[in-house]
DOVEXGU-232988 format. One record per residue (C-alpha): residue number from 1; x, y, z. Coordinates in steps of 0.2 Angstrom, whole numbers. Layout:
BEGIN
    n      u      v      w
  NUM      X      Y      Z
...
//
This chain:
BEGIN
    n      u      v      w
    1   1212    582     99
    2   1231    580    102
    3   1231    563     95
    4   1223    570     79
    5   1236    584     78
    6   1250    572     80
    7   1243    561     67
    8   1241    575     54
    9   1259    581     58
   10   1266    563     55
   11   1255    559     40
   12   1260    575     31
   13   1278    570     33
   14   1277    552     29
   15   1262    549     17
   16   1267    546     -1
   17   1256    536    -13
   18   1266    531    -29
   19   1255    522    -41
   20   1239    529    -34
   21   1241    548    -36
   22   1251    557    -49
   23   1259    570    -38
   24   1261    556    -25
   25   1273    566    -13
   26   1262    582    -13
   27   1244    579    -15
   28   1241    566     -1
   29   1250    578     11
   30   1239    593      6
   31   1223    582      7
   32   1228    576     25
   33   1231    594     31
   34   1215    600     24
   35   1204    586     30
   36   1213    585     47
   37   1211    604     50
   38   1192    602     45
   39   1190    589     59
   40   1199    600     71
   41   1188    615     67
   42   1172    605     71
   43   1179    601     88
   44   1183    619     90
   45   1195    629    101
   46   1189    631    119
   47   1205    639    125
   48   1213    655    120
   49   1232    653    119
   50   1242    664    131
   51   1251    673    116
   52   1238    685    109
   53   1252    693     99
   54   1254    676     90
   55   1235    675     86
   56   1236    693     79
   57   1251    689     68
   58   1242    673     61
   59   1227    683     57
   60   1237    697     49
   61   1246    684     39
   62   1230    677     32
   63   1224    694     28
   64   1241    697     19
   65   1239    681      9
   66   1221    686      4
   67   1227    703     -2
   68   1242    697    -12
   69   1231    683    -20
   70   1217    695    -25
   71   1231    706    -33
   72   1240    692    -41
   73   1244    691    -59
   74   1236    673    -59
   75   1223    673    -45
   76   1219    654    -47
   77   1237    649    -46
   78   1240    660    -31
   79   1225    653    -22
   80   1227    634    -25
   81   1246    633    -29
   82   1258    625    -41
   83   1259    607    -45
   84   1276    605    -37
   85   1271    610    -20
   86   1253    616    -19
   87   1257    630     -7
   88   1245    643    -12
   89   1234    654     -1
   90   1222    639      3
   91   1236    628      9
   92   1245    641     18
   93   1230    647     27
   94   1226    629     33
   95   1244    628     40
   96   1242    644     49
   97   1225    638     56
   98   1232    622     61
   99   1245    631     71
  100   1232    642     79
  101   1222    626     84
  102   1238    618     91
  103   1242    633    102
  104   1224    634    108
  105   1223    615    112
  106   1240    615    121
  107   1239    631    131
  108   1242    627    149
  109   1242    608    145
  110   1260    602    143
  111   1254    584    143
  112   1245    588    126
  113   1261    595    120
  114   1270    579    124
  115   1257    569    114
  116   1260    580     99
  117   1279    579    100
  118   1278    560    102
  119   1269    560     85
  120   1283    570     77
  121   1296    559     85
  122   1288    543     80
  123   1286    549     62
  124   1304    555     63
  125   1310    538     67
  126   1301    530     52
  127   1306    544     40
  128   1324    543     47
  129   1325    524     45
  130   1318    525     27
  131   1331    539     22
  132   1345    529     29
  133   1340    514     19
  134   1339    525      4
  135   1357    530      6
  136   1363    512      8
  137   1353    507     -8
  138   1337    499     -2
  139   1321    508     -8
  140   1306    497    -11
  141   1295    513    -15
  142   1304    525    -25
  143   1316    523    -40
  144   1334    526    -34
  145   1339    535    -50
  146   1328    550    -45
  147   1340    554    -31
  148   1357    549    -37
  149   1368    561    -46
  150   1384    557    -56
  151   1392    541    -60
  152   1406    530    -55
  153   1417    534    -40
  154   1410    552    -38
  155   1392    547    -38
  156   1382    556    -25
  157   1366    549    -17
  158   1355    562     -8
  159   1340    553      1
  160   1324    562     -1
  161   1315    552     11
  162   1296    555     10
  163   1297    573      6
  164   1302    574    -12
  165   1319    582    -11
  166   1334    580      1
  167   1334    598      6
  168   1316    597     12
  169   1319    581     20
  170   1334    587     30
  171   1325    603     35
  172   1311    592     43
  173   1323    580     51
  174   1332    595     59
  175   1316    600     68
  176   1314    582     73
  177   1332    581     81
  178   1328    595     93
  179   1310    591     97
  180   1316    573    101
  181   1328    581    113
  182   1313    591    120
  183   1303    575    122
  184   1317    566    132
  185   1317    580    144
  186   1298    580    146
  187   1296    561    148
  188   1296    554    166
  189   1300    536    161
  190   1317    530    157
  191   1312    519    142
  192   1303    534    134
  193   1318    545    137
  194   1330    533    128
  195   1317    531    114
  196   1317    550    111
  197   1336    551    112
  198   1337    536    100
  199   1325    545     88
  200   1336    561     89
  201   1351    551     85
  202   1343    543     70
  203   1336    559     63
  204   1353    567     65
  205   1361    552     55
  206   1348    553     41
  207   1350    572     40
  208   1369    571     38
  209   1367    557     25
  210   1357    569     14
  211   1373    580     13
  212   1362    596     15
  213   1374    611     20
  214   1359    622     26
  215   1353    608     38
  216   1371    606     44
  217   1373    624     47
  218   1356    625     56
  219   1361    610     67
  220   1377    618     72
  221   1367    634     77
  222   1354    624     87
  223   1368    615     95
  224   1374    631    102
  225   1357    637    108
  226   1351    620    116
  227   1365    619    129
  228   1364    638    132
  229   1346    637    136
  230   1345    620    144
  231   1359    624    157
  232   1369    609    151
  233   1387    612    155
  234   1402    603    148
  235   1408    588    159
  236   1417    572    157
  237   1402    562    152
  238   1396    575    139
  239   1414    577    132
  240   1416    558    131
  241   1399    557    122
  242   1403    571    110
  243   1420    563    106
  244   1412    546    103
  245   1400    554     91
  246   1413    564     81
  247   1425    549     80
  248   1410    538     74
  249   1406    551     61
  250   1424    552     55
  251   1426    534     54
  252   1410    532     44
  253   1416    546     32
  254   1432    537     28
  255   1425    520     27
  256   1419    512     10
  257   1400    516     14
  258   1406    534     16
  259   1412    536     -2
  260   1396    545     -7
  261   1398    558      7
  262   1415    561      2
  263   1409    564    -16
  264   1396    576     -9
  265   1410    585      1
  266   1420    586    -15
  267   1405    595    -23
  268   1405    607     -8
  269   1423    611    -12
  270   1420    614    -30
  271   1404    625    -27
  272   1407    634    -10
  273   1394    648    -15
  274   1379    636    -16
  275   1377    636    -35
  276   1365    650    -41
  277   1359    656    -24
  278   1368    673    -23
  279   1363    679    -40
  280   1346    671    -38
  281   1344    681    -22
  282   1349    697    -30
  283   1338    695    -44
  284   1323    690    -33
  285   1326    705    -22
  286   1325    716    -37
  287   1309    707    -42
  288   1302    710    -25
  289   1306    728    -25
  290   1296    731    -41
  291   1280    727    -32
  292   1284    730    -13
  293   1266    734     -7
  294   1257    717    -10
  295   1270    706    -20
  296   1266    696    -35
  297   1255    683    -26
  298   1259    666    -19
  299   1266    653    -31
  300   1268    663    -47
  301   1287    665    -45
  302   1291    652    -60
  303   1281    662    -72
  304   1286    680    -66
  305   1304    678    -62
  306   1311    677    -80
  307   1307    695    -83
  308   1319    699    -69
  309   1332    686    -72
  310   1349    694    -75
  311   1360    689    -90
  312   1374    684    -78
  313   1363    671    -70
  314   1356    665    -86
  315   1374    663    -93
  316   1380    654    -78
  317   1366    642    -77
  318   1357    642    -94
  319   1348    625    -91
  320   1341    630    -74
  321   1323    635    -71
  322   1319    643    -54
  323   1303    639    -45
  324   1307    649    -29
  325   1320    661    -22
  326   1327    647    -11
  327   1325    658      5
  328   1309    658     15
  329   1310    677     19
  330   1313    681      1
  331   1299    670     -4
  332   1287    679      7
  333   1294    696      1
  334   1291    691    -18
  335   1274    683    -15
  336   1266    695     -2
  337   1277    711     -3
  338   1285    720     13
  339   1269    716     24
  340   1271    697     21
  341   1290    698     24
  342   1288    708     40
  343   1274    696     46
  344   1284    681     44
  345   1299    689     52
  346   1288    695     67
  347   1280    677     68
  348   1298    670     69
  349   1304    682     82
  350   1288    680     93
  351   1290    661     92
  352   1309    662     97
  353   1305    674    111
  354   1291    664    118
  355   1302    648    117
  356   1317    657    125
  357   1306    661    140
  358   1301    643    143
  359   1308    632    156
  360   1325    624    153
  361   1316    607    150
  362   1309    615    134
  363   1326    622    127
  364   1324    610    112
  365   1310    620    106
  366   1320    636    105
  367   1334    627     97
  368   1323    619     84
  369   1316    636     79
  370   1333    644     78
  371   1340    630     68
  372   1325    629     57
  373   1326    648     53
  374   1344    647     49
  375   1342    632     38
  376   1327    640     29
  377   1338    654     23
  378   1343    642      9
  379   1327    634      5
  380   1309    639      4
  381   1294    632     13
  382   1285    616      7
  383   1270    610     16
  384   1279    598     28
  385   1293    610     33
  386   1281    625     35
  387   1269    614     45
  388   1283    609     57
  389   1289    626     58
  390   1272    634     62
  391   1268    620     74
  392   1285    623     84
  393   1279    641     85
  394   1262    636     92
  395   1270    624    104
  396   1281    638    111
  397   1266    649    113
  398   1256    635    121
  399   1269    630    134
  400   1269    648    140
  401   1267    652    158
  402   1248    657    158
  403   1233    651    148
  404   1217    660    146
  405   1201    653    154
  406   1190    641    145
  407   1175    649    135
  408   1160    641    127
  409   1158    643    108
  410   1149    658    103
  411   1134    659     90
  412   1146    665     76
  413   1160    653     78
  414   1151    637     76
  415   1142    640     59
  416   1158    648     52
  417   1169    633     58
  418   1156    621     50
  419   1157    631     33
  420   1176    632     34
  421   1177    613     38
  422   1165    609     23
  423   1175    619     11
  424   1192    611     17
  425   1185    594     15
  426   1178    598     -3
  427   1194    605     -8
  428   1204    590     -2
  429   1191    578    -11
  430   1193    587    -27
  431   1212    588    -27
  432   1213    569    -23
  433   1200    564    -36
  434   1209    574    -50
  435   1226    567    -45
  436   1219    550    -45
  437   1212    551    -63
  438   1228    559    -69
  439   1238    544    -62
  440   1226    532    -71
  441   1229    542    -87
  442   1247    540    -85
  443   1246    522    -83
  444   1235    520    -98
  445   1247    529   -109
  446   1261    518   -102
  447   1251    503   -108
  448   1248    512   -125
  449   1229    514   -122
  450   1227    532   -129
  451   1208    530   -129
  452   1206    525   -111
  453   1219    538   -106
  454   1209    552   -115
  455   1193    547   -105
  456   1203    547    -89
  457   1211    564    -93
  458   1194    572    -96
  459   1189    566    -79
  460   1204    574    -72
  461   1200    590    -80
  462   1182    590    -73
  463   1189    587    -55
  464   1205    598    -55
  465   1205    614    -46
  466   1208    630    -56
  467   1226    636    -58
  468   1240    625    -62
  469   1236    611    -74
  470   1244    596    -81
  471   1241    599    -99
  472   1260    601   -103
  473   1264    584    -95
  474   1249    576   -105
  475   1254    583   -121
  476   1272    578   -120
  477   1267    561   -114
  478   1256    559   -129
  479   1269    565   -141
  480   1282    553   -134
  481   1270    539   -136
  482   1266    544   -154
  483   1285    543   -158
  484   1288    527   -150
  485   1273    516   -155
  486   1274    506   -171
  487   1254    506   -172
  488   1248    519   -184
  489   1231    520   -176
  490   1238    523   -159
  491   1250    536   -166
  492   1236    546   -174
  493   1226    545   -158
  494   1241    551   -148
  495   1244    566   -159
  496   1226    571   -159
  497   1227    571   -140
  498   1244    580   -139
  499   1240    595   -150
  500   1225    602   -140
  501   1233    598   -123
  502   1249    608   -129
  503   1238    623   -134
  504   1229    622   -117
  505   1246    621   -108
  506   1250    639   -114
  507   1236    645   -102
  508   1237    632    -88
  509   1256    629    -86
  510   1264    637    -71
  511   1280    639    -82
  512   1273    647    -98
  513   1290    647   -107
  514   1291    628   -107
  515   1273    627   -113
  516   1276    638   -128
  517   1293    629   -132
  518   1284    612   -131
  519   1271    618   -143
  520   1284    624   -155
  521   1291    606   -155
  522   1274    600   -160
  523   1272    612   -174
  524   1290    608   -180
  525   1285    589   -181
  526   1271    594   -192
  527   1282    605   -203
  528   1272    620   -198
  529   1286    633   -198
  530   1275    648   -195
  531   1267    640   -180
  532   1284    635   -173
  533   1291    653   -175
  534   1276    660   -167
  535   1277    648   -152
  536   1296    651   -150
  537   1293    670   -150
  538   1280    668   -137
  539   1292    657   -127
  540   1306    671   -128
  541   1293    684   -122
  542   1289    673   -107
  543   1308    670   -103
  544   1319    682   -113
  545   1335    676   -106
  546   1333    657   -110
  547   1345    652   -123
  548   1335    638   -130
  549   1321    646   -139
  550   1333    659   -147
  551   1344    644   -153
  552   1329    634   -160
  553   1321    650   -168
  554   1338    653   -177
  555   1337    636   -185
  556   1319    638   -190
  557   1323    655   -198
  558   1338    647   -206
  559   1328    634   -214
  560   1316    648   -221
  561   1332    656   -228
  562   1329    671   -217
  563   1348    672   -213
  564   1350    689   -206
  565   1336    686   -193
  566   1343    669   -190
  567   1361    676   -186
  568   1353    688   -174
  569   1344    675   -164
  570   1359    663   -165
  571   1370    677   -158
  572   1358    680   -144
  573   1358    661   -140
  574   1377    661   -140
  575   1378    676   -128
  576   1365    668   -116
  577   1372    650   -116
  578   1388    655   -108
  579   1398    642   -118
  580   1389    628   -110
  581   1383    619   -126
  582   1395    618   -141
  583   1381    615   -153
  584   1374    632   -150
  585   1390    640   -156
  586   1391    628   -170
  587   1374    634   -176
  588   1380    652   -177
  589   1396    646   -186
  590   1385    637   -199
  591   1374    652   -202
  592   1389    664   -203
  593   1396    652   -216
  594   1380    652   -226
  595   1379    671   -226
  596   1398    672   -231
  597   1395    660   -245
  598   1380    669   -251
  599   1389    686   -250
  600   1403    679   -260
  601   1391    672   -274
  602   1384    690   -275
  603   1401    698   -277
  604   1405    686   -291
//
């Protein structure tokens, strides 16, 4: 079982399938967790973990998820999750169940803990090597343009590894650093110890190359906790090793390959507050306090937050759309209300307390948890980071001083476990099949074969789980093909696919404002001013402080010679844009000029 648990942890971190699945860095990870947890359930848990508080908190967390999902504004979306992370109630429950099974399996059995940590360390070495290669410009899997920012001497590269984004990659590596140190203290053979320390060094290097401030802060915090709990005291050897590491880091920073890190440091200096985080946290807290008892439900933040977005935030970052509060506790507070917030805090505290009481050899577990909690104050959970966090909690509990006696399965547990396992496998299969068909449709559209793409997309619709859909992407892809192709027949087919998909997207998209805005563009291309106006007003209702639908609506009204209404919308657009786009102010100037000219004609 420990080998299976190690494999699930490693695959959730490493598995990406570009060319096979559309959401190639999300879907395979979720499918592995669901299927792996199903197999673990069939084996069952024969030992209770020593921490009954941990089990109680896990059960209450699942209950909180169930309540917030049942009361969600979009139950299907809260249940199955958004396309960008698939972290709905089903996935979160599977992660919590996985952690419980790890705690049960490792309780009183440190050799099983070592096997699981070996799996994390092995995956960490592979992920670190890939991330380092990405930094130096070698990536045989992903297009480098996706993680390069800027141009010329100030170009920045932020390797995402296999986790989709540099911040999530750095968070996962942060756990790997301290769990590798833990493994080094658990191993009895020198070769394994040196391998674990090498993995820690690689993970630290890859983490630093991502340029993620939150992870660096977490590492510094964990770097204080580990020597404190492990009993390591400064001596000449430790000081010499630390000095060598610092000198090597400084030398790399000022070397030619370190230019991209220097560019990132320049970004830090220009943006010391971390971009939109402070006003985003404030607005997210205001949003959470409007529904404190049960929250809005998991994964509905993108759709619900615009009603609480302040004008200050909109003006400062008019082109940004927020998918989360960028803080793990705020995310729980918004999604599950005060109960979810308190339960996550209690789980974190219980895990740190359990790790703090462990022997000095396991000080790295406490350091990993403290470092991870600090880092996650600036990011939200994705499946890999949540799973490694909950697993670290489970390992701290499993390494506790006493384990409950073994017990046989009871008559209730076995059928419930089988049913739950079958449900998890079914969901994993549907999710994978739907994503497979969606990727086939994407490839067919790329080849200009609209008829085949339509058949494959209909297969996707049959397989996909309720909640977040891909109609918005499909409608835009078909519309783009219609504009690019010189073949009139293909153009007609693409337009006939784009329209219905755009209409469906207004009900299935996780960001309704974008769906309505996209639909308005289609109406505009067909010279349907009434349809465009209706869609733009719906986009404004879905996200009142986004400048773009106000701006485009002003242009539509201007074409219809409704100049006073056009000026009102143009003024709103200018006030929300914050001076970031000169063309917005230019639209208002043109409308004002036309009104002035019309007034002059009337006076004459």
